[in-house]
MDAnalysis code that builds the backbone (N, CA, C; Angstrom):
import MDAnalysis as mda
import numpy as np

u = mda.Universe.empty(546, n_residues=182, atom_resindex=np.repeat(np.arange(182), 3), trajectory=True)
u.add_TopologyAttr("name", ["N", "CA", "C"] * 182)
u.add_TopologyAttr("resid", np.arange(1, 183))
u.add_TopologyAttr("resname", ["MET", "LYS", "LEU", "ARG", "ASN", "THR", "ASN", "THR", "ALA", "TYR", "GLY", "LEU", "ILE", "ALA", "VAL", "SER", "LEU", "HIS", "TRP", "LEU", "VAL", "ALA", "LEU", "ALA", "VAL", "ILE", "GLY", "LEU", "PHE", "GLY", "LEU", "GLY", "TRP", "TRP", "MET", "VAL", "ASP", "LEU", "SER", "TYR", "TYR", "ASP", "PRO", "TRP", "TYR", "ARG", "GLN", "GLY", "PRO", "HIS", "ILE", "HIS", "ARG", "SER", "ILE", "GLY", "ILE", "LEU", "LEU", "PHE", "THR", "VAL", "VAL", "VAL", "ALA", "ARG", "LEU", "LEU", "TRP", "ARG", "PHE", "VAL", "THR", "PRO", "HIS", "PRO", "GLU", "PRO", "LEU", "PRO", "GLU", "HIS", "GLN", "ARG", "TRP", "GLU", "VAL", "ILE", "ALA", "ALA", "HIS", "GLY", "ALA", "HIS", "GLY", "LEU", "LEU", "TYR", "LEU", "LEU", "LEU", "PHE", "LEU", "ALA", "MET", "ILE", "SER", "GLY", "TYR", "LEU", "ILE", "THR", "THR", "ALA", "ASP", "GLY", "SER", "SER", "ILE", "SER", "VAL", "PHE", "GLY", "TRP", "PHE", "GLU", "VAL", "PRO", "SER", "VAL", "THR", "GLY", "ARG", "ILE", "LYS", "GLY", "MET", "GLU", "ASP", "THR", "ALA", "GLY", "ALA", "VAL", "HIS", "TYR", "TRP", "SER", "THR", "TRP", "ALA", "LEU", "VAL", "GLY", "LEU", "ALA", "GLY", "LEU", "HIS", "ALA", "LEU", "ALA", "ALA", "LEU", "LYS", "HIS", "HIS", "PHE", "ILE", "ASP", "ARG", "ASP", "ALA", "THR", "LEU", "ILE", "ARG", "MET", "LEU", "GLY", "ARG", "SER"])
u.atoms.positions = np.array([
    [36.581, -17.063, 13.640],
    [35.416, -15.375, 14.232],
    [35.437, -16.214, 15.548],
    [35.655, -15.640, 16.790],
    [35.264, -16.745, 18.238],
    [34.311, -16.127, 18.540],
    [33.619, -16.804, 20.087],
    [32.997, -16.902, 19.928],
    [32.036, -15.788, 21.201],
    [33.008, -15.591, 21.366],
    [33.004, -14.150, 22.556],
    [34.010, -13.048, 22.263],
    [32.956, -11.793, 22.131],
    [33.306, -10.715, 21.764],
    [35.316, -10.104, 22.910],
    [35.649, -9.145, 22.270],
    [36.635, -9.162, 22.155],
    [36.806, -7.499, 22.931],
    [37.844, -6.561, 22.304],
    [37.514, -5.057, 22.988],
    [37.236, -4.017, 21.420],
    [38.043, -5.729, 20.506],
    [38.226, -4.624, 19.211],
    [37.036, -5.361, 18.304],
    [36.355, -6.597, 17.919],
    [35.929, -6.863, 17.924],
    [34.344, -8.286, 18.356],
    [33.690, -7.899, 17.459],
    [32.683, -9.546, 17.709],
    [32.641, -10.213, 18.197],
    [32.122, -10.505, 18.750],
    [31.543, -12.183, 18.708],
    [30.912, -13.195, 18.009],
    [31.134, -14.321, 17.630],
    [30.593, -15.684, 16.934],
    [29.208, -15.374, 17.278],
    [28.741, -15.433, 18.903],
    [27.143, -14.610, 19.594],
    [26.896, -14.128, 19.168],
    [27.254, -12.901, 20.205],
    [26.881, -10.940, 19.298],
    [26.866, -11.188, 18.616],
    [26.451, -11.647, 17.011],
    [26.504, -11.448, 15.796],
    [25.326, -12.946, 15.559],
    [25.352, -13.375, 15.962],
    [24.296, -14.480, 15.714],
    [23.073, -13.137, 15.638],
    [23.186, -13.634, 16.687],
    [21.671, -12.883, 17.605],
    [21.749, -11.845, 17.478],
    [22.760, -10.687, 17.152],
    [21.876, -9.560, 16.579],
    [21.210, -9.267, 15.268],
    [21.835, -10.418, 14.350],
    [21.193, -10.297, 12.616],
    [19.696, -11.047, 13.312],
    [19.616, -12.815, 13.892],
    [18.124, -12.747, 13.940],
    [17.841, -12.607, 14.279],
    [18.166, -11.867, 15.193],
    [17.052, -10.021, 16.035],
    [16.662, -9.869, 15.093],
    [17.165, -8.738, 14.540],
    [17.459, -8.457, 12.765],
    [16.293, -8.759, 12.159],
    [17.085, -9.859, 11.553],
    [16.272, -10.814, 10.461],
    [14.262, -10.857, 10.961],
    [13.875, -11.660, 12.767],
    [12.459, -12.166, 12.685],
    [11.956, -10.762, 13.159],
    [12.458, -9.171, 13.607],
    [12.061, -8.478, 13.291],
    [11.703, -7.499, 12.305],
    [11.937, -7.538, 11.200],
    [10.984, -7.393, 9.673],
    [10.928, -8.428, 9.444],
    [10.702, -9.526, 9.325],
    [9.567, -10.780, 9.029],
    [8.548, -10.798, 9.728],
    [8.450, -10.503, 11.643],
    [7.307, -10.214, 11.929],
    [6.333, -8.933, 11.463],
    [7.276, -7.774, 11.102],
    [6.658, -6.807, 10.841],
    [6.170, -6.512, 9.721],
    [6.648, -7.167, 8.858],
    [5.896, -7.692, 7.754],
    [4.669, -8.409, 7.900],
    [5.248, -9.358, 8.638],
    [4.217, -10.449, 8.491],
    [2.936, -10.234, 9.132],
    [2.924, -9.247, 9.908],
    [1.797, -8.703, 10.975],
    [0.539, -7.644, 9.382],
    [1.727, -6.524, 9.609],
    [1.367, -5.538, 8.011],
    [0.809, -6.615, 7.663],
    [1.154, -7.042, 6.721],
    [0.284, -8.615, 6.143],
    [-1.000, -8.764, 6.209],
    [-1.144, -9.927, 7.541],
    [-1.913, -9.650, 7.898],
    [-3.611, -9.783, 9.143],
    [-2.815, -8.146, 8.739],
    [-4.353, -7.592, 8.255],
    [-5.326, -6.788, 8.092],
    [-4.622, -7.455, 7.012],
    [-6.002, -7.185, 5.954],
    [-6.480, -8.732, 4.840],
    [-6.189, -9.167, 5.644],
    [-6.347, -10.270, 5.599],
    [-8.527, -10.736, 6.270],
    [-9.152, -11.278, 5.573],
    [-10.426, -11.996, 5.566],
    [-10.745, -13.054, 6.027],
    [-12.140, -13.037, 6.998],
    [-11.686, -14.256, 7.546],
    [-11.790, -15.055, 7.440],
    [-11.867, -15.211, 5.433],
    [-12.161, -16.518, 4.733],
    [-11.175, -16.573, 4.058],
    [-10.093, -15.604, 4.565],
    [-8.263, -16.310, 4.221],
    [-8.126, -17.451, 5.023],
    [-6.894, -18.644, 4.557],
    [-6.608, -19.948, 4.392],
    [-5.929, -19.097, 6.159],
    [-5.751, -18.029, 5.297],
    [-4.499, -17.412, 6.456],
    [-4.731, -16.779, 7.540],
    [-6.127, -16.616, 7.659],
    [-6.702, -15.690, 8.896],
    [-6.859, -15.672, 9.868],
    [-6.367, -16.946, 10.714],
    [-6.685, -18.004, 11.508],
    [-4.096, -18.474, 11.765],
    [-3.607, -18.743, 10.406],
    [-2.172, -18.658, 10.420],
    [-0.778, -17.713, 10.607],
    [-1.731, -17.028, 9.966],
    [-0.507, -16.088, 9.792],
    [-0.241, -15.303, 11.877],
    [-1.185, -14.686, 12.647],
    [-1.423, -14.756, 13.006],
    [-0.378, -15.472, 14.350],
    [-0.581, -16.962, 14.319],
    [-0.643, -17.571, 14.914],
    [1.036, -18.432, 14.892],
    [1.258, -17.840, 13.109],
    [3.316, -17.789, 13.588],
    [3.398, -16.639, 14.346],
    [2.650, -15.142, 14.585],
    [3.156, -13.932, 14.254],
    [2.684, -13.975, 15.891],
    [2.294, -14.639, 16.648],
    [2.553, -14.883, 18.514],
    [4.170, -15.617, 18.698],
    [3.987, -16.751, 17.780],
    [4.825, -18.054, 18.292],
    [6.038, -17.121, 18.156],
    [6.723, -15.999, 16.944],
    [7.649, -16.146, 16.201],
    [7.820, -14.859, 17.080],
    [7.530, -13.980, 17.806],
    [7.347, -13.301, 19.019],
    [8.462, -14.041, 20.594],
    [6.743, -14.089, 21.045],
    [7.573, -14.717, 21.936],
    [8.833, -15.948, 22.026],
    [9.136, -15.986, 20.956],
    [10.213, -16.769, 20.987],
    [10.961, -16.111, 20.645],
    [10.826, -15.073, 20.730],
    [12.202, -13.568, 19.817],
    [11.919, -12.821, 21.700],
    [11.089, -12.875, 21.699],
    [11.074, -12.368, 23.690],
    [12.411, -13.222, 24.498],
    [12.484, -15.107, 24.052],
    [13.853, -15.550, 24.897],
    [14.914, -15.266, 23.848],
    [14.617, -15.218, 22.779],
    [16.361, -14.127, 22.764],
    [16.380, -12.871, 22.308],
    [15.834, -11.954, 22.586],
    [16.422, -10.554, 22.913],
    [16.793, -10.411, 24.710],
    [16.177, -11.531, 25.343],
    [16.848, -11.217, 26.614],
    [17.725, -11.528, 26.854],
    [18.217, -13.722, 26.227],
    [19.483, -13.611, 25.748],
    [21.087, -13.049, 25.045],
    [20.068, -11.830, 24.114],
    [20.884, -11.405, 23.469],
    [21.424, -10.338, 24.721],
    [20.883, -9.115, 25.412],
    [20.877, -8.453, 26.730],
    [21.009, -9.249, 27.784],
    [21.156, -10.702, 28.013],
    [21.649, -11.088, 29.015],
    [23.740, -11.178, 28.273],
    [23.786, -11.595, 26.977],
    [25.332, -11.601, 26.757],
    [25.514, -10.048, 26.992],
    [25.222, -9.741, 27.083],
    [26.031, -8.036, 26.547],
    [26.090, -7.836, 27.762],
    [25.077, -8.200, 29.319],
    [26.058, -7.797, 29.953],
    [27.211, -8.663, 30.401],
    [27.709, -10.061, 30.232],
    [28.824, -11.233, 30.849],
    [29.930, -11.441, 29.620],
    [29.422, -10.216, 28.555],
    [30.421, -10.042, 27.891],
    [31.737, -9.168, 27.752],
    [32.723, -8.732, 27.725],
    [33.322, -7.882, 26.854],
    [33.078, -6.623, 25.664],
    [32.562, -5.933, 25.731],
    [31.982, -4.478, 24.804],
    [32.886, -4.141, 23.283],
    [32.522, -4.686, 22.616],
    [34.279, -3.741, 21.294],
    [34.499, -1.968, 22.237],
    [35.171, -1.865, 22.140],
    [35.467, -0.144, 22.053],
    [35.314, 0.270, 21.268],
    [34.287, 1.433, 21.544],
    [33.660, 3.049, 20.093],
    [35.691, 3.010, 18.998],
    [35.867, 2.469, 18.043],
    [36.318, 3.491, 17.616],
    [37.095, 4.595, 17.617],
    [38.097, 4.560, 17.573],
    [38.945, 5.779, 17.351],
    [39.194, 6.458, 17.326],
    [38.196, 7.190, 15.459],
    [37.321, 8.270, 14.847],
    [36.497, 8.652, 15.153],
    [35.479, 7.357, 15.704],
    [34.209, 8.133, 15.901],
    [33.980, 9.359, 16.503],
    [32.999, 10.011, 17.013],
    [32.880, 11.508, 17.634],
    [31.797, 11.074, 19.014],
    [32.362, 11.840, 19.666],
    [32.241, 12.005, 20.829],
    [30.338, 11.503, 20.793],
    [30.202, 12.198, 20.180],
    [28.616, 12.274, 19.636],
    [27.455, 11.787, 19.066],
    [28.750, 10.833, 18.629],
    [28.041, 9.698, 17.804],
    [28.285, 8.047, 18.656],
    [29.434, 8.495, 19.863],
    [28.824, 7.610, 20.980],
    [27.947, 8.149, 21.295],
    [27.864, 9.363, 21.856],
    [26.588, 8.756, 22.856],
    [25.254, 8.746, 22.262],
    [25.423, 8.721, 21.160],
    [23.906, 9.142, 19.992],
    [23.649, 7.236, 19.495],
    [25.294, 6.349, 19.937],
    [24.417, 5.255, 19.346],
    [24.423, 4.368, 20.458],
    [25.210, 4.404, 21.684],
    [24.256, 4.415, 23.187],
    [22.734, 4.189, 23.512],
    [22.631, 5.477, 23.005],
    [20.214, 5.649, 23.766],
    [20.658, 5.224, 22.826],
    [20.987, 5.386, 20.654],
    [19.789, 4.439, 19.731],
    [19.576, 3.362, 20.030],
    [20.961, 2.655, 21.171],
    [20.596, 1.176, 21.537],
    [19.628, 0.892, 22.678],
    [19.586, 1.022, 23.740],
    [19.334, 1.356, 24.603],
    [16.929, 1.846, 23.593],
    [17.528, 2.629, 22.932],
    [15.738, 2.917, 22.611],
    [15.546, 1.735, 21.733],
    [16.761, 1.332, 20.966],
    [15.994, 0.041, 20.348],
    [15.459, -1.571, 21.017],
    [16.627, -1.591, 22.248],
    [15.639, -2.498, 23.091],
    [14.167, -2.029, 23.873],
    [14.148, -0.797, 23.929],
    [13.041, -0.523, 25.635],
    [11.778, -1.385, 23.549],
    [12.244, -0.446, 22.791],
    [10.586, -0.394, 21.847],
    [10.578, -2.440, 21.303],
    [11.485, -2.492, 21.779],
    [11.319, -4.344, 21.275],
    [10.574, -5.463, 22.029],
    [10.471, -4.667, 23.276],
    [10.432, -5.534, 24.603],
    [8.977, -4.366, 25.116],
    [8.666, -3.349, 24.098],
    [7.104, -2.609, 24.416],
    [6.224, -3.181, 23.306],
    [6.750, -4.037, 22.463],
    [6.296, -4.463, 21.237],
    [5.665, -5.945, 21.995],
    [6.781, -6.274, 22.280],
    [7.077, -7.671, 22.241],
    [5.676, -7.971, 23.902],
    [5.057, -6.898, 24.984],
    [5.015, -6.827, 25.968],
    [3.966, -7.283, 25.858],
    [3.126, -6.402, 24.600],
    [1.700, -5.023, 25.000],
    [1.349, -6.715, 23.254],
    [2.533, -7.135, 22.642],
    [1.574, -8.277, 21.537],
    [0.917, -9.186, 21.840],
    [1.989, -9.362, 23.022],
    [2.163, -10.954, 23.846],
    [-0.401, -9.596, 25.395],
    [0.194, -8.887, 25.244],
    [-1.017, -8.759, 25.856],
    [-2.190, -8.552, 25.087],
    [-1.717, -7.792, 23.615],
    [-3.668, -7.860, 22.845],
    [-4.323, -9.220, 23.269],
    [-2.860, -10.586, 22.636],
    [-3.418, -11.790, 23.040],
    [-4.440, -12.938, 24.093],
    [-3.768, -11.586, 25.321],
    [-3.601, -12.428, 26.431],
    [-4.355, -11.709, 27.259],
    [-5.473, -11.285, 26.190],
    [-6.198, -9.971, 27.815],
    [-8.130, -10.856, 28.133],
    [-8.180, -11.475, 27.012],
    [-9.121, -12.614, 27.195],
    [-8.522, -13.646, 29.157],
    [-7.157, -13.778, 28.614],
    [-7.533, -14.692, 29.932],
    [-6.423, -16.145, 29.147],
    [-6.761, -15.875, 27.511],
    [-6.417, -17.290, 26.963],
    [-4.668, -17.481, 26.772],
    [-4.296, -18.574, 26.717],
    [-2.813, -18.758, 26.323],
    [-1.956, -18.182, 25.267],
    [-1.181, -18.216, 24.746],
    [-0.680, -18.324, 23.332],
    [0.379, -19.878, 23.960],
    [-0.138, -20.859, 22.691],
    [0.881, -21.634, 22.249],
    [1.711, -21.000, 20.894],
    [3.016, -22.045, 21.344],
    [3.567, -21.545, 20.697],
    [4.105, -23.028, 19.760],
    [4.080, -22.561, 18.473],
    [3.370, -23.724, 16.703],
    [3.348, -24.979, 18.377],
    [2.651, -24.811, 19.431],
    [1.925, -26.220, 19.345],
    [2.592, -27.184, 20.517],
    [3.944, -26.301, 20.763],
    [5.045, -27.726, 21.423],
    [5.175, -26.227, 23.210],
    [4.138, -25.885, 23.409],
    [3.938, -25.416, 25.220],
    [3.172, -23.809, 24.651],
    [2.783, -23.887, 25.965],
    [1.739, -22.527, 26.518],
    [2.669, -21.278, 26.716],
    [2.204, -20.082, 26.509],
    [2.832, -19.253, 28.288],
    [1.464, -18.538, 27.652],
    [0.923, -19.120, 29.301],
    [0.328, -18.610, 30.261],
    [-0.411, -16.873, 30.490],
    [-1.701, -16.891, 30.261],
    [-1.646, -14.998, 30.929],
    [-1.023, -15.139, 32.065],
    [-0.563, -14.199, 32.593],
    [-0.472, -13.337, 33.850],
    [-1.847, -12.489, 34.340],
    [-2.778, -11.669, 33.323],
    [-2.966, -10.599, 34.133],
    [-4.522, -11.138, 34.313],
    [-5.817, -12.382, 33.078],
    [-6.664, -12.609, 33.011],
    [-7.369, -12.051, 32.590],
    [-8.178, -12.307, 32.787],
    [-9.484, -10.807, 31.205],
    [-8.812, -9.544, 31.914],
    [-8.973, -8.673, 31.380],
    [-9.542, -7.305, 30.990],
    [-9.468, -6.897, 30.666],
    [-11.074, -5.972, 30.578],
    [-11.849, -5.106, 28.931],
    [-11.319, -4.600, 29.384],
    [-11.301, -4.408, 27.207],
    [-10.430, -3.087, 27.491],
    [-8.573, -3.210, 26.974],
    [-8.276, -4.352, 27.538],
    [-6.712, -4.715, 27.467],
    [-6.339, -4.909, 26.112],
    [-6.800, -5.113, 25.167],
    [-6.944, -4.927, 23.485],
    [-6.506, -3.909, 23.727],
    [-7.372, -3.685, 23.708],
    [-7.429, -2.275, 22.988],
    [-6.508, -1.313, 22.652],
    [-5.951, -0.744, 24.088],
    [-4.633, 0.178, 24.995],
    [-3.472, -0.893, 24.374],
    [-3.176, -2.100, 24.103],
    [-2.003, -2.899, 24.510],
    [-2.165, -3.051, 22.978],
    [-3.648, -2.972, 22.016],
    [-2.996, -2.563, 20.140],
    [-2.650, -1.855, 19.895],
    [-3.148, -0.708, 21.026],
    [-2.217, 0.901, 19.745],
    [-0.564, 1.071, 20.430],
    [-0.644, 0.636, 21.462],
    [1.597, 0.631, 22.100],
    [1.628, -0.607, 20.979],
    [0.905, -1.651, 21.095],
    [1.405, -2.681, 19.670],
    [2.060, -2.097, 18.507],
    [1.093, -1.482, 18.198],
    [1.458, 0.119, 16.406],
    [2.255, 0.367, 16.497],
    [2.460, 1.413, 17.622],
    [3.597, 3.347, 17.898],
    [4.494, 1.938, 17.552],
    [4.437, 0.861, 19.316],
    [6.466, 0.850, 18.558],
    [6.690, 0.382, 17.721],
    [6.230, -0.321, 17.087],
    [6.863, -1.247, 15.968],
    [6.908, -0.588, 15.373],
    [5.983, 0.181, 14.591],
    [6.596, 1.041, 13.385],
    [8.493, 2.227, 14.503],
    [8.295, 2.346, 15.234],
    [8.613, 2.984, 15.574],
    [10.307, 2.052, 15.417],
    [9.962, 0.994, 16.322],
    [11.259, -0.096, 15.701],
    [12.022, 0.164, 14.683],
    [10.867, -0.428, 13.785],
    [11.351, -0.588, 12.502],
    [11.690, 1.011, 12.289],
    [11.069, 1.884, 12.065],
    [11.974, 3.423, 12.152],
    [13.403, 3.464, 12.467],
    [13.548, 3.182, 13.612],
    [14.596, 3.777, 14.678],
    [15.457, 2.272, 13.868],
    [15.403, 0.943, 13.509],
    [15.912, -0.185, 13.119],
    [16.437, 0.199, 11.658],
    [15.328, 0.776, 10.674],
    [15.994, 1.488, 9.589],
    [17.205, 3.068, 9.327],
    [16.917, 3.416, 10.239],
    [18.392, 4.844, 11.219],
    [19.567, 4.128, 12.177],
    [19.357, 2.722, 11.727],
    [20.792, 2.581, 12.160],
    [21.047, 1.225, 11.256],
    [20.216, 0.847, 10.790],
    [21.162, 0.726, 9.383],
    [21.546, 1.645, 8.722],
    [20.901, 2.748, 7.819],
    [21.123, 3.809, 7.311],
    [23.001, 4.391, 7.834],
    [23.041, 4.076, 9.028],
    [24.026, 4.371, 10.092],
    [25.103, 4.070, 10.104],
    [24.811, 2.734, 10.275],
    [25.775, 1.545, 9.997],
    [26.663, 1.791, 7.977],
    [25.438, 2.060, 7.900],
    [25.792, 1.737, 6.326],
    [26.706, 4.062, 5.731],
    [26.084, 4.718, 6.418],
    [27.202, 5.859, 6.393],
    [28.863, 5.477, 6.767],
    [29.001, 4.643, 8.116],
    [30.420, 4.950, 8.331],
    [30.946, 3.825, 7.518],
    [30.843, 1.993, 6.212],
    [30.583, 1.813, 6.459],
    [31.522, 2.877, 5.530],
    [31.080, 3.386, 3.852],
    [30.880, 4.031, 2.636],
    [31.587, 5.027, 2.988],
    [30.460, 6.170, 3.700],
    [30.718, 7.634, 3.999],
    [32.236, 8.000, 4.791],
    [32.563, 7.220, 5.802],
    [33.487, 7.784, 6.741],
    [34.711, 6.063, 6.661],
    [34.549, 5.607, 5.943],
    [35.294, 4.114, 5.196],
    [35.600, 3.412, 6.717],
    [35.047, 3.648, 7.861],
    [35.328, 2.600, 8.635],
    [34.853, 1.762, 9.557],
    [34.970, 0.937, 10.294],
    [35.067, -0.522, 10.656],
    [33.320, -1.451, 11.524],
    [32.735, -0.413, 11.808],
    [31.850, -0.021, 12.322],
    [30.721, -1.861, 11.196],
    [29.939, -1.479, 10.808],
    [29.735, -2.568, 9.874],
    [30.599, -3.874, 10.173],
    [32.335, -3.474, 9.127],
    [32.993, -4.796, 9.776],
    [32.263, -5.497, 11.256],
    [33.411, -4.812, 11.984],
    [32.329, -6.106, 13.181],
    [31.662, -5.609, 13.370],
    [30.277, -5.612, 13.837],
    [28.808, -6.488, 13.188],
    [28.883, -7.871, 12.460],
    [30.223, -8.237, 11.530],
    [29.517, -8.621, 10.491],
    [30.682, -9.685, 11.047],
    [31.319, -9.065, 12.199],
    [32.814, -10.236, 12.839],
    [33.575, -10.875, 13.325],
    [34.318, -9.217, 11.737],
    [35.543, -9.485, 11.213],
    [35.899, -7.996, 12.474],
    [37.770, -7.937, 12.239],
    [37.699, -6.803, 13.297],
    [38.518, -5.998, 11.834],
])
């Protein structure tokens, strides 16, 4: 597999970034869903959110890198058997996935930094608050985070179902290309 994309296949970098983001989103969603029910005396009460925030910050850098990579490397052409509406829908869905990713990550950041505190990323470095103290921001950011993550996971599920439909029903190379093969 080549590092860069070609007109017919995704390269190793694009494929790796795609699946890394997918796994991180699924993992963060599961962790977030689980940790909201932790009691104050649970040993994971502080550890779960710390892991969630740290991975979220790292995911932000990966998504930015993925978006930059998308602009500097050629994108494989749509398959000839795809209908025009499928190509338009795919572009729209990808754009919406990026929007929801950024909404989820930025709102998550704002929840934690609304009191002016920084976020420690696994103790490696700190990401400071850019807003300072803003009363009530954590509630608004929390609502945006909740709904954007549910929308993200729902759309990602549809995205996965569409890939499976292309693979098993249409029997085209859509899924194969995202696995790095042409």
